N, C-alpha and C positions, 0 to 999 in steps of 0.2 A: 505495498500499501500505498508503504512509504518514497518507493520507487518511484511513483508514478504519480506522485503529488510532486516530486524532482523536481522528474522530465519536463511535466503539467508546466513550472513557473520558466525551467530555460526554455523551454517551448514559448510561454509568453514574454519573453526577454526579447529574445530575439526578435517575435515581433513586433514588440516597443521600437527595438533600435533600427531596424527595417525600414517602422514608419516614418522614426527619426528623421534617418534620415533620406529617405526619397523629400522629406517637409526643406531639408536643408539644399538639398537638389529644384526643389521651385523657388526657397529664393533665393541659392544662387541664378538659378538662369530668369526669372523679377531683375535682382541688379543689374546683370547682363543686358536683358528688356528699354530698361533705363537707361542701362552706359550708352546706346546705341542711339535710341531717340533721340538723346539730347547732346552727341556725336551731330546725328543729323539735321536735326536743329540749328544746330551753330552752323555746318556749312549753309545750308540754306540761307540764315540767315545772314551772313558773310557773304552770298551772293545777290543778297535780293537786291532790283531792282529797283527798288520804292518799300515805301513805307506801309503802301499794303500787306505787299509780297513778304516782308519781313512781320508783319504781324500774322500770316496766314504760317508764318513759321513756328512760330512763340507755338500758335492753337493748334497745332499738327502734332509738332514736339510732348504739348500736356498731351492732349489725346489719347498719342498714341502711348505713356507713361501711366495713363487712370487705364489704360485697354490692358499696362501689363501689368499693373497691382490686381484688377478684376477680377483676370487670368489665373494669377498664382493664389489670389482666397479663393476662387469653384473649387481649385487644385486640390487644397488640402484640406476643404472641408470635405473631398470626395474622401481622400486620405484622412480624415481622420471618423467619417463614418462608415468604410470598410472595413475595420478593425472589429 
């Protein structure tokens, strides 16, 4: 009986570690999407030919960052629900 409980605890610990690693991977991906959006936004802003294009570059950057955050939150919720 004690062996079964110990094995179950190890499985639960391994599953928890796997979920946490997956969540960390999602966070790293979210960070990368933010960096990429910021860089592309900066390039668009620097190459803008007018104030309007610069403002549109800022809006596109903000939208891309919000989408990255929303996607990451949805993935993390899914990971939490799957356990």
